MARKE-395947 format. One line per 3 residues: number of its first residue (from 1); their letters; for each residue x, y, z of N, C-alpha, C. Coordinates in steps of 0.001 Angstrom, whole numbers, plus 500000, padded with zeros to 6 digits. Layout:
N
NUM> a> X:Y:Z:X:Y:Z:X:Y:Z  ... $
This chain:
352
1> xxx> 938105:899086:583035:938649:899531:581746:939735:900582:581973  940803:900563:581151:941833:901609:581266:941238:902989:580995  941859:904009:581581:941409:905383:581376:941594:905817:579929 $
4> xxx> 942581:905218:579242:942927:905578:577868:943848:904497:577326  944088:904466:576017:945026:903476:575471:946400:903642:576114  947046:902568:576518:948342:902674:577187:949375:903407:576338 $
7> xxx> 950198:904204:576988:951322:904855:576329:952385:903795:576062  952862:903739:574831:953800:902696:574414:955248:903193:574569  955958:902595:575530:957327:902983:575853:958350:902130:575111 $
10> xxx> 959455:902774:574759:960666:902084:574354:961748:902423:575357  962663:901505:575576:963748:901725:576539:965064:901830:575792  965802:902873:576102:967077:903141:575443:968212:902576:576303 $
13> xxx> 968584:901324:576025:969646:900701:576795:969132:899565:577651  970060:898679:578023:969698:897470:578764:970357:897440:580139  970387:898585:580804:970957:898657:582142:970051:897946:583140 $
16> xxx> 970584:897658:584318:969789:896963:585330:968555:897764:585731  968683:899087:585775:967530:899900:586144:966436:899805:585084  966812:899543:583832:965810:899331:582787:965024:898053:583056 $
19> xxx> 965711:897062:583601:965052:895811:583983:964033:896081:585094  964420:896888:586062:963516:897228:587166:962321:898054:586675  962589:898974:585759:961512:899793:585187:960501:898903:584466 $
22> xxx> 960985:897976:583669:960103:897072:582931:959270:896227:583888  959900:895718:584934:959173:894924:585924:958088:895753:586596  958393:897003:586908:957408:897876:587550:956206:898126:586671 $
25> xxx> 956441:898307:585382:955345:898618:584462:954487:897401:584122  954920:896217:584541:954141:895014:584238:952729:895092:584821  952569:895875:585892:951258:895988:586515:950462:897181:586074 $
28> xxx> 950899:897892:585046:950237:899128:584631:949210:898885:583530  948070:899576:583677:947071:899594:582604:947218:900832:581741  948126:901750:582132:948251:903037:581463:949521:903157:580626 $
31> xxx> 950516:902317:580895:951789:902385:580172:952338:900978:580016  952987:900718:578897:953591:899406:578702:954875:899554:577905  955814:898658:578178:957082:898638:577456:956907:897770:576214 $
34> xxx> 957093:898377:575041:956886:897693:573775:958184:897304:573083  959292:898003:573410:960541:897714:572699:961725:898160:573537  962871:897566:573272:964118:897937:573917:965206:897981:572851 $
37> xxx> 966164:898867:573042:967298:898956:572119:968595:898853:572897  969577:898257:572276:970919:898216:572836:971902:898466:571705  973185:898479:572030:974207:898725:571014:974501:897486:570173 $
40> xxx> 973843:896383:570483:974023:895169:569689:972732:894377:569642  972493:893712:568529:971244:892978:568343:971095:891851:569351  972180:891117:569631:972097:889985:570548:971744:890431:571966 $
43> xxx> 972385:891498:572425:972114:891978:573776:970681:892468:573895  970215:893206:572902:968846:893718:572927:967842:892567:572911  968080:891569:572076:967166:890431:571978:967136:889637:573275 $
46> xxx> 968298:889459:573896:968357:888715:575153:967603:889455:576255  967771:890774:576300:967072:891576:577312:965567:891510:577079  965144:891619:575823:963724:891563:575500:963130:890215:575894 $
49> xxx> 963853:889142:575649:963359:887819:576004:963253:887656:577518  964286:888110:578221:964292:888000:579683:963146:888786:580309  962885:889991:579787:961903:890881:580394:960537:890833:579705 $
52> xxx> 960366:889923:578768:959091:889737:578049:958667:891046:577375  959576:891615:576612:959308:892826:575831:959080:892398:574384  958019:892867:573741:957659:892359:572407:958732:892505:571339 $
55> xxx> 959444:893640:571321:960394:893873:570229:961732:894363:570762  962765:894099:569984:964096:894622:570312:964686:895260:569066  965573:896218:569297:966243:896910:568189:967749:896862:568410 $
58> xxx> 968522:896732:567324:969978:896587:567446:970717:897902:567642  969983:899019:567658:970629:900319:567865:969624:901283:568462  970144:902319:569109:969265:903353:569657:968513:904061:568521 $
61> xxx> 969209:904294:567430:968592:904983:566290:967389:904199:565750  967508:902869:565743:966407:902040:565245:965181:902158:566139  965403:902257:567439:964271:902434:568354:963580:903771:568109 $
64> xxx> 964359:904822:567905:963764:906133:567670:962997:906172:566354  963331:905305:565432:962629:905252:564147:961389:904367:564198  961164:903682:565303:960019:902773:565432:958735:903593:565557 $
67> xxx> 957833:903525:564593:956635:904373:564613:955637:903979:565684  955771:902781:566247:954827:902321:567269:955177:902844:568661  956370:903383:568813:956829:903861:570129:956486:905337:570289 $
70> xxx> 955815:905657:571387:955402:907031:571664:956331:907742:572637  956894:907001:573577:957697:907599:574646:958946:906762:574871  960009:907434:575266:961283:906766:575528:961664:906956:576988 $
73> xxx> 962063:905856:577612:962649:905891:578953:964157:905800:578784  964887:906767:579361:966342:906841:579207:967030:906492:580522  967654:905308:580606:968431:904934:581781:969936:904881:581499 $
76> xxx> 970378:905648:580510:971772:905614:580066:972708:906227:581108  974015:906024:580973:974969:906702:581853:974751:908215:581845  975047:908829:582966:974721:910249:583189:975179:911175:582074 $
79> xxx> 976383:910963:581581:976944:911894:580611:976271:911809:579243  975413:910805:579030:974717:910655:577746:973285:911190:577766  972802:911597:578924:971399:912006:579028:971053:913157:578093 $
82> xxx> 971817:914225:578137:971463:915417:577364:971392:915109:575865  972391:914417:575346:972410:914092:573917:971173:913307:573505  970848:912274:574276:969767:911395:573849:968381:911941:574163 $
85> xxx> 968275:912800:575153:967000:913505:575343:966683:914311:574086  967662:915060:573606:967441:915890:572423:967164:915046:571188  967860:913917:571046:967643:913070:569884:966263:912402:569924 $
88> xxx> 965814:912032:571113:964476:911454:571243:963404:912484:570911  963572:913697:571415:962609:914761:571121:962583:915068:569629  963750:915102:569009:963819:915367:567565:963113:914282:566762 $
91> xxx> 963050:913071:567327:962361:911964:566663:960869:911955:566968  960396:912938:567726:958977:913044:568020:958494:912196:569168  959408:911816:570075:959041:910962:571200:958980:911768:572501 $
94> xxx> 957999:911460:573333:957992:911951:574698:959151:911285:575446  959656:911942:576512:960851:911411:577178:960699:911438:578696  960971:910288:579299:961129:910168:580747:962584:909786:580973 $
97> xxx> 963365:910716:581521:964818:910535:581635:965224:910304:583083  966055:909303:583301:966550:909036:584646:967340:910226:585177  967385:910294:586499:968224:911290:587151:969694:910870:587009 $
100> xxx> 970651:911793:587107:970445:913229:587067:970010:913639:585668  969128:914604:585568:968530:914956:584292:969591:915231:583237  970523:916106:583543:971667:916393:582678:972854:916712:583567 $
103> xxx> 974015:916861:582953:975214:917194:583720:975325:918690:583992  974710:919527:583129:974816:920972:583295:973448:921627:583172  973326:922813:583766:972060:923544:583678:971812:924062:582262 $
106> xxx> 972869:924354:581516:972706:924763:580121:972038:923654:579321  972481:922410:579535:971872:921268:578864:970419:921091:579293  970155:921263:580571:968791:921076:581076:967833:922081:580456 $
109> xxx> 968237:923335:580413:967368:924369:579831:967126:924099:578337  968173:923678:577643:968030:923400:576216:967060:922244:575978  967110:921238:576830:966223:920086:576673:964762:920485:576863 $
112> xxx> 964470:921229:577916:963077:921622:578148:962588:922590:577061  963471:923443:576583:963086:924345:575495:962741:923548:574238  963516:922502:573957:963256:921669:572786:961924:920928:572932 $
115> xxx> 961622:920465:574136:960355:919765:574361:959168:920695:574154  959276:921908:574670:958182:922882:574482:957992:923188:573004  959095:923385:572293:959009:923719:570870:958367:922588:570072 $
118> xxx> 958594:921350:570509:958059:920195:569786:956677:919782:570285  956216:920393:571359:954926:920016:571923:954931:918628:572536  956071:918236:573130:956234:916901:573696:956432:916973:575210 $
121> xxx> 956127:915867:575881:956308:915777:577324:957733:915339:577641  958329:915994:578619:959679:915675:579065:959711:915781:580587  960245:914766:581250:960304:914785:582711:961484:913975:583205 $
124> xxx> 961951:914349:584385:963021:913623:585068:962388:912562:585960  962977:911370:585960:962393:910235:586676:962887:910166:588116  961978:910420:589039:962219:910231:590473:961067:909395:591016 $
127> xxx> 961191:908084:591130:960066:907281:591608:959496:907751:592940  960351:908255:593839:959854:908650:595157:958852:909792:595077  958962:910645:594053:958066:911789:593965:956630:911391:593660 $
130> xxx> 956429:910222:593060:955087:909771:592737:954484:908888:593825  955245:908638:594878:954730:907874:596012:953818:908756:596873  952747:908193:597449:951886:908963:598345:952637:909635:599497 $
133> xxx> 953732:909040:599938:954544:909637:601000:955022:911035:600611  955531:911171:599392:956038:912471:598946:954903:913403:598543  953843:912852:597972:952690:913696:597646:952096:914293:598923 $
136> xxx> 952110:913513:599993:951627:914031:601282:952587:915092:601827  953882:914890:601660:954848:915911:602068:954567:917225:601351  954333:917161:600047:954007:918382:599303:952749:919047:599875 $
139> xxx> 951723:918258:600185:950485:918809:600737:950737:919524:602056  951471:918873:602944:951734:919454:604262:952494:920769:604141  953483:920804:603252:954253:922037:603071:953384:923131:602466 $
142> xxx> 952547:922763:601500:951689:923752:600836:950673:924356:601782  950193:923566:602724:949195:924081:603662:949820:924768:604867  951165:924828:604888:951853:925519:605982:951820:924778:607296 $
145> xxx> 951808:923452:607259:951670:922649:608467:952805:922855:609463  954005:923218:608964:955130:923442:609878:955649:924884:609777  954878:925757:609146:955322:927128:608968:956416:927225:607913 $
148> xxx> 957094:928349:607895:958155:928549:606908:959337:927630:607198  959800:926932:606173:960939:926026:606341:962195:926841:606608  962900:926477:607668:964129:927168:608047:965376:926310:607864 $
151> xxx> 965219:925019:608099:966332:924079:607966:965830:922806:607296  966708:922167:606539:966375:920863:605960:967665:920079:605773  967583:918789:606019:968712:917907:605753:968211:916725:604941 $
154> xxx> 969025:916264:604021:968684:915088:603228:969943:914259:603051  969826:912957:603310:970961:912041:603220:970560:910819:602410  971514:910304:601642:971280:909083:600873:972641:908480:600560 $
157> xxx> 972791:907205:600881:974048:906543:600573:973939:905032:600676  974983:904359:600201:975062:902904:600227:976514:902532:599967  976825:901235:599986:978223:900809:599891:978512:900085:598581 $
160> xxx> 979228:900764:597688:979819:900081:596530:981323:900360:596481  981824:901069:597492:983260:901308:597646:983593:901190:599127  984830:900838:599413:985273:900765:600795:985582:902168:601304 $
163> xxx> 985689:902346:602627:986076:903668:603136:987406:904152:602586  988249:903232:602150:989540:903607:601556:989422:903919:600071  988223:903779:599511:988016:904142:598116:988190:903024:597123 $
166> xxx> 988354:901784:597595:988488:900649:596688:987100:900152:596279  986928:899701:595044:985612:899230:594611:985200:897945:595318  983922:897878:595703:983348:896658:596274:982501:895926:595233 $
169> xxx> 982362:896528:594066:981629:895942:592943:982555:895968:591734  982040:895593:590597:982820:895648:589361:983372:897062:589174  984691:897208:589061:985269:898546:588889:984732:899282:587670 $
172> xxx> 984150:898551:586702:983583:899180:585509:982183:899726:585750  981646:899526:586947:980326:900076:587289:980310:901570:586980  979259:902033:586279:979256:903427:585832:979248:904421:586993 $
175> xxx> 978787:903996:588165:978823:904891:589328:980257:905202:589749  981188:904335:589354:982593:904499:589732:983440:905034:588579  982794:905416:587494:983511:905846:586283:983416:907366:586123 $
178> xxx> 984517:908084:586303:984456:909539:586169:984098:909998:584760  984439:909212:583737:984137:909602:582365:982640:909503:582056  981915:908701:582847:980480:908520:582627:979644:909404:583545 $
181> xxx> 980296:910342:584223:979563:911202:585149:979230:910515:586455  980077:909551:586846:979827:908803:588069:980129:909602:589325  979951:908934:590459:980180:909572:591747:978918:909640:592574 $
184> xxx> 979091:909804:593867:977956:909835:594796:977027:911010:594530  977594:912176:594230:976784:913386:594123:975720:913268:593058  976091:912787:591871:975127:912723:590778:974413:911377:590698 $
187> xxx> 974606:910554:591720:973822:909328:591825:972845:909504:592990  973196:909043:594161:972309:909192:595320:972109:910658:595694  973145:911469:595522:973038:912873:595894:972003:913644:595111 $
190> xxx> 971727:913190:593882:970692:913845:593081:969340:913737:593767  969058:912575:594337:967805:912402:595071:967734:913364:596256  968826:913418:597016:968830:914283:598187:968631:915746:597808 $
193> xxx> 969292:916176:596734:969153:917573:596321:967749:917861:595831  967164:916929:595107:965801:917149:594619:964819:917252:595783  965048:916484:596843:964178:916554:598016:964310:917912:598701 $
196> xxx> 965536:918424:598804:965740:919735:599415:965069:920832:598593  965183:920744:597273:964523:921733:596406:963009:921672:596571  962464:920472:596663:961028:920289:596875:960600:920886:598211 $
199> xxx> 961371:920582:599256:960992:920990:600609:961042:922497:600806  962045:923146:600245:962233:924581:600486:961505:925422:599450  961276:924868:598279:960430:925532:597307:961110:926567:596441 $
202> xxx> 962422:926626:596469:963172:927544:595615:964573:927005:595420  965283:927567:594464:966660:927160:594223:967573:927761:595279  968646:927054:595652:969624:927663:596547:970273:928883:595893 $
205> xxx> 970843:929733:596734:971594:930886:596236:973060:930533:596034  973603:929743:596971:974999:929341:596870:975211:928048:597646  976362:927397:597386:976664:926108:598009:978157:926000:598275 $
208> xxx> 978491:925219:599274:979885:924869:599520:979938:923412:599952  981076:922739:599664:981108:921295:599884:982504:920803:600228  982528:919656:600875:983761:918925:601125:983484:917463:600849 $
211> xxx> 984535:916686:600659:984293:915279:600370:985559:914471:600232  985354:913199:599956:986448:912264:599710:986197:911579:598373  987276:911063:597780:987188:910498:596437:987641:909040:596438 $
214> xxx> 987089:908268:595488:987512:906878:595340:988891:906826:594707  989483:905653:594722:990777:905466:594083:990686:905695:592580  989475:905519:592017:989274:905749:590592:988972:907186:590234 $
217> xxx> 988790:908041:591248:988664:909461:590980:987269:910055:591004  986231:909289:591404:984903:909896:591534:984669:910282:592987  983753:911241:593191:983423:911627:594558:982751:910460:595269 $
220> xxx> 983311:910101:596415:982854:908937:597173:981892:909333:598281  982235:910392:598994:981406:910892:600081:981408:912415:600006  980231:913008:600062:980100:914457:599918:979194:915003:601013 $
223> xxx> 979595:916121:601581:978753:916876:602507:978706:918311:602009  977496:918839:601829:977341:920189:601285:976390:921007:602140  976649:922298:602202:975756:923252:602842:975224:924193:601767 $
226> xxx> 973943:924485:601830:973306:925341:600830:972537:926450:601514  972651:927656:600990:971895:928801:601486:970860:929203:600438  969653:929533:600904:968540:929857:600023:968154:931326:600156 $
229> xxx> 967659:931924:599078:967317:933357:599107:966337:933730:600213  965400:932825:600530:964408:933128:601551:964893:932982:602974  966142:932579:603172:966701:932472:604506:966922:931054:604991 $
232> xxx> 966376:930069:604324:966565:928683:604748:968000:928224:604486  968438:927285:605285:969746:926652:605140:969532:925150:605086  970244:924475:604198:970083:923031:604052:971435:922345:604035 $
235> xxx> 971406:921079:604403:972603:920254:604349:972297:918965:603600  973211:918602:602731:973102:917391:601922:974302:916511:602213  974059:915213:602434:975156:914252:602522:974832:913061:601638 $
238> xxx> 975873:912528:601020:975689:911371:600146:976989:910588:600106  976893:909279:599917:978102:908466:599939:977916:907167:599180  979030:906670:598657:979086:905343:598042:979821:904364:598951 $
241> xxx> 980088:904763:600207:980911:903933:601090:980341:903841:602503  979020:903809:602603:978384:903719:603918:977316:902633:603913  976840:902304:605099:975643:901474:605194:974509:902184:604456 $
244> xxx> 973605:901408:603900:972481:901996:603179:971634:902856:604114  971359:904056:603668:970535:904974:604464:969880:905970:603526  968708:906443:603919:967968:907397:603096:966926:908058:603990 $
247> xxx> 967148:909312:604315:966205:909999:605186:966349:911505:605021  965298:912212:605404:965308:913670:605335:964504:914231:606504  964916:915407:606951:964217:916135:608006:963997:917559:607518 $
250> xxx> 962748:917992:607566:962388:919341:607136:961865:920073:608369  962524:921170:608737:962226:921855:609991:961723:923265:609700  960521:923526:610142:959928:924837:609958:959909:925629:611245 $
253> xxx> 959342:926812:611204:959262:927644:612406:958256:927095:613407  957320:926228:612924:956272:925721:613814:956133:924205:613749  957142:923497:613296:957007:922053:613263:958104:921367:612481 $
256> xxx> 958018:920047:612420:959055:919219:611809:958395:918066:611038  958956:917730:609872:958532:916559:609116:959748:915680:608864  959598:914387:609115:960643:913417:608834:960140:912440:607774 $
259> xxx> 960971:912124:606793:960562:911209:605724:961743:910396:605227  961446:909198:604747:962473:908380:604099:962485:908565:602596  961652:909425:602082:961434:909686:600650:961758:908458:599782 $
262> xxx> 960992:907407:600056:961252:906089:599472:960852:906004:598005  961652:905288:597217:961279:904991:595838:960164:903961:595776  960242:902968:596665:959313:901849:596626:958858:901503:598039 $
265> xxx> 957694:900894:598126:957220:900417:599410:957911:899118:599793  957865:898754:601083:958441:897471:601523:957817:896306:600757  958603:895295:600515:958176:894144:599718:957582:893068:600623 $
268> xxx> 956472:892479:600197:955879:891358:600926:956905:890212:600985  956909:889387:602073:955945:889355:603181:956307:890242:604359  957047:891323:604138:957345:892244:605224:956043:892726:605867 $
271> xxx> 956004:892842:607200:954779:893332:607855:954428:894754:607457  955422:895493:606898:955160:896867:606458:954759:896941:604990  954661:895788:604317:954354:895789:602888:953048:896532:602623 $
274> xxx> 953101:897354:601568:951890:898074:601185:951729:899424:601839  952684:899830:602676:952557:901144:603293:953944:901690:603657  954056:902995:603627:955221:903713:604110:954707:904870:604960 $
277> xxx> 955583:905516:605696:955102:906521:606636:955962:907770:606599  955415:908827:607140:956208:910000:607485:955768:910443:608874  956628:911190:609544:956330:911673:610892:956250:913185:610868 $
280> xxx> 955282:913712:611584:955114:915160:611625:954887:915630:613055  955551:916713:613403:955330:917392:614674:954721:918745:614357  953503:918966:614803:952794:920211:614540:952886:921100:615767 $
283> xxx> 953970:921825:615866:954159:922729:616991:955629:923005:617201  955928:924156:617817:957313:924566:617996:957924:924047:619290  957107:923781:620279:957622:923385:621591:958206:921979:621566 $
286> xxx> 959218:921770:622392:959842:920459:622469:958930:919391:623025  957888:919780:623717:956965:918815:624317:955923:918288:623332  955833:918903:622166:954849:918448:621170:955321:917121:620580 $
289> xxx> 954492:916082:620645:954921:914775:620135:954819:914686:618613  955550:913740:618062:955426:913428:616646:954226:912514:616434  953529:912719:615333:952477:911814:614894:952960:911113:613632 $
292> xxx> 952645:909844:613506:953037:909071:612329:951847:908911:611400  952052:909246:610141:951020:909054:609129:951414:907872:608250  950568:906848:608225:950792:905674:607383:950149:905912:606016 $
295> xxx> 950903:905642:604969:950431:905924:603612:950610:904696:602726  949745:904534:601734:949905:903387:600834:951200:903507:600044  951734:902373:599647:952989:902384:598890:953019:901224:597923 $
298> xxx> 953777:901390:596876:953936:900326:595897:955216:900531:595129  955239:900069:593896:956419:900198:593051:956486:901618:592493  957570:902316:592757:957698:903705:592317:957785:903866:590817 $
301> xxx> 958386:902875:590119:958441:902947:588662:957035:902907:588068  956177:902069:588644:954793:901996:588196:954075:903319:588453  954256:903882:589645:953572:905129:590001:953991:906272:589081 $
304> xxx> 955305:906402:588810:955747:907512:587977:955356:907306:586514  955383:906058:586036:955002:905790:584651:953523:906062:584423  952687:905697:585382:951258:905990:585263:951013:907495:585246 $
307> xxx> 951728:908221:586092:951578:909673:586114:952063:910287:584805  953181:909790:584293:953707:910286:583021:952720:909997:581895  952125:908806:581905:951153:908449:580874:949949:909386:580923 $
310> xxx> 949497:909726:582109:948381:910674:582227:948774:912041:581677  950026:912442:581907:950481:913708:581356:950445:913667:579830  950908:912579:579242:950911:912442:577784:949493:912476:577231 $
313> xxx> 948592:911753:577858:947235:911603:577329:946289:912736:577751  946480:913276:578971:945479:914185:579534:945988:915588:579844  947310:915795:579840:947829:917130:580058:948814:917220:581205 $
316> xxx> 949651:918261:581210:950747:918388:582179:950306:918489:583632  949056:918899:583867:948586:919009:585248:948467:917644:585922  948545:916572:585149:948427:915228:585702:949779:914633:586106 $
319> xxx> 950853:915342:585842:952196:914878:586239:952435:915256:587690  952824:914274:588517:953058:914550:589940:954525:914446:590333  955403:914393:589345:956833:914324:589627:957492:915686:589612 $
322> xxx> 958787:915701:589342:959550:916949:589355:959079:917879:588249  958900:919141:588594:958566:920153:587599:959816:920536:586820  959616:921249:585726:960756:921750:584963:961671:922582:585853 $
325> xxx> 961097:923494:586624:961902:924354:587492:962666:923535:588529  962010:922522:589107:962687:921702:590107:963860:920945:589501  963674:920393:588309:964766:919655:587669:965930:920571:587314 $
328> xxx> 965632:921723:586744:966698:922657:586378:967426:923152:587625  966685:923502:588656:967312:924008:589883:968155:922944:590564  967718:921690:590507:968514:920605:591082:969837:920476:590348 $
331> xxx> 969811:920541:589022:971051:920484:588244:971945:921679:588582  971362:922858:588690:972145:924058:589041:972836:923883:590383  972108:923340:591349:972683:923143:592681:973797:922106:592651 $
334> xxx> 973597:921016:591921:974640:919998:591811:975888:920555:591147  975707:921414:590149:976859:922074:589509:977670:922868:590529  976965:923655:591357:977657:924492:592336:978357:923649:593399 $
337> xxx> 977681:922599:593874:978294:921709:594856:979542:921069:594268  979441:920601:593036:980570:919954:592382:981736:920920:592192  981427:922166:591841:982489:923160:591656:983213:923441:592971 $
340> xxx> 982465:923519:594066:983089:923734:595372:983918:922523:595779  983356:921343:595547:984033:920101:595919:985367:919952:595198  985394:920317:593913:986616:920183:593128:987473:921450:593164 $
343> xxx> 986997:922449:593880:987767:923676:594038:988386:923745:595417  988237:924910:596058:988857:925082:597370:987882:924864:598522  986686:924370:598215:985696:924134:599255:984937:925378:599674 $
346> xxx> 985157:926484:598984:984486:927732:599328:983106:927835:598714  982452:928944:599000:981091:929166:598470:981131:929343:596952  980157:928727:596288:979983:928873:594839:978553:929307:594577 $
349> xxx> 978407:930421:593884:977065:930903:593525:976497:930017:592428  975180:929777:592486:974539:929011:591435:974525:929792:590134  974686:929067:589033:974618:929705:587716:973249:930323:587523 $
352> x> 973209:931466:586862:971931:932157:586628:971038:931344:585720 $
């Protein structure tokens, strides 16, 4: 039997990631997708039919007015997140919003303040955070398995542009659209920054960055250095013009942890299906070997939706994703990196 009646989700928009989210939730006993909205009735109906969603709405406003919907999943273009988070909260809906949470830290703080005032749940969607791999990383750091973190690196990238900055996909792809908040930093780079914030446990103090831009004007490849108040230093790299890669290394005074901070586990019939791993070295000496920990894995959308549903039904302590502070600090760090990248490449202090 389910732990409680499933949380009824509506999806705001018919982006490809919404299709993946719906597919992930198909296996959930705790959350289900009940409706989808698009900017046109035909598109919404076609998406609902394709994804076996019971209802469709011809506008976002119509979905927010649907009394049967309790929570909204927002996969809209980056620059629309803040507006629609607030509109969903005003309509009395819980909100699970895709990364990046908002474009600015002012928007992020306003959104969480509105959620608290309304007594509603609000969270940023990072499927990797609900995977056992990342939950184990949090445990190891909390128990001091590698001592105080001194260095961390996080990288994430893939190829939708050539090294010369030409599009390898539809040029209208929102990742390549500067007006929609596109670019590597606020796409794959958001994941990398959130991992660094998780690993070090505090917001950076300042950041500096360099990078290259696509022919359309979005950041294509970014490398950033971040300094933290406690003394740790981190490096972030992200790109839209490289082979697919995703990995992080967290280095403490007494050990090292390596992780792929995966959104999803390998798909069957892969021999690795059903499990992902992290590597840990417990010791400072170079002769100490790494040990590999194998952990269960599955669909990250399912894992995060189940956790979000528990938060809605049972309380905030049941949420295992990004905390309010982590989401706000990640946005603050991205702001500073972006300011350095578009400035002279010098140090930029994080907004208070």
